[in-house]
N, C-alpha and C positions, 0 to 999 in steps of 0.2 A: 167468209163471214164467221165471226165468233161472238160469243156472248160471255161476259165476265160478271159474276155475281159478287157484290161487295162482301167484305167480312161480316158487316152488320146484318145484311140480308141473308147470308149463309147461315148465321146462327139461328135464324127464325125458320128458314125453309128446309134446311138439311134434316132436322129432326122429323119433318113431315114425310120424308122419303121412306119407303119400305119396299120390300121385294115386290116384283110384278107391278111396278108403277111406271107410267109414261107421263112425261111433262109436255104440255102443249103451250105455245105462245100463240094464242088464238086471236086472229083478226076478227073483230065482231062485225061481220058483214051480212049476217043472216044465212050464211051457207054452212051446212053441216049440223050435226046434232048438238053441238056445244055453243053455237052462236045463235042467240035468240032475238036479237034486236035489229041488226042491220044498221046501215048508216042513217043517222039522224042529223039533219042539217049539215050533211057532208063532213061530219067529224070523223077523225080516225081514232079508233078505240081498240086496245089490245087487253087481253086478260091472260094470266098464267093459270093453267088448269091442270090439276092432278087427276089422272084417270088410271084404271087398271089396264094391264096388258091384254085383257079380254074384251075391252070396250072398243067400239069402232073408231078408227082414225084414218079412214081412207082419204079424206080431204087434206090431211097433214102429211104431205109427200116430200118434205125437205127437212133434213136433220141438221141442226146447228149444234156444234160442240160447245160445251160450257164447263166451268169448274163445278157445277151442280150435277152434271151428267148431260146426256143428249136431250135436246129440246126440239120438238117438232113444230113446224109452221106450214101454213098453206103457201106453196111456192110463189104464187102471184102476190102474196102480201109483202114480199121482200121489197117491192117498189117503194114501200113506206119506211123501210128499215135501212140503216147504214151497215157498214161492214164491221164496225167495232162497237157492238152493242154492250150496254151495261144495265144491270138491275141493281138499284141501290135502295137502302132503307133510310128514310129521313126520320131520325130519332125524335126531332122536335115535334113533328106532326103525325108520327106513326103511319107514314105512307110509303109504299113502294113506288119507285119511278123507273121508267124505261127510257133510256137515252142512247144516243150515239155520240161520236166526237163533236158533231156540230149542233145538236139540239136535243131538247127533251121531246120524246115521242109521246109518252103517256105520263102525265104528272100524278096520276093516282091509279097505278096498276093494280087491278083487282086480282085477288088470289081465290080460286075456287077449287074445292076438293069434292069431286064427283064420285069418289070411290065407294061411298057408302050408300 
């Protein structure tokens, strides 16, 4: 499994990276400290979350390599993900999307910075 961040998305996300930062692609299922909602109406929802390396990430036990750096996920959430993931930025609507080769997984990928 790999994740590619588009050039447009990189220009926005890369400046947010700093030392001692971990990135999570969080499946919003109500499990763990960064998932507050759980499934509503059986919808699949993911967020990209910035945390410090001192914050807990026990539930995020699988590392995915990306051109933004390693991104951690809950291993069981991979059943909703493909093997060739992409994060893109739609400049017309100013939205991030998460997709794989076959479909859009999240058409409005939320970005959360919990480091402060």
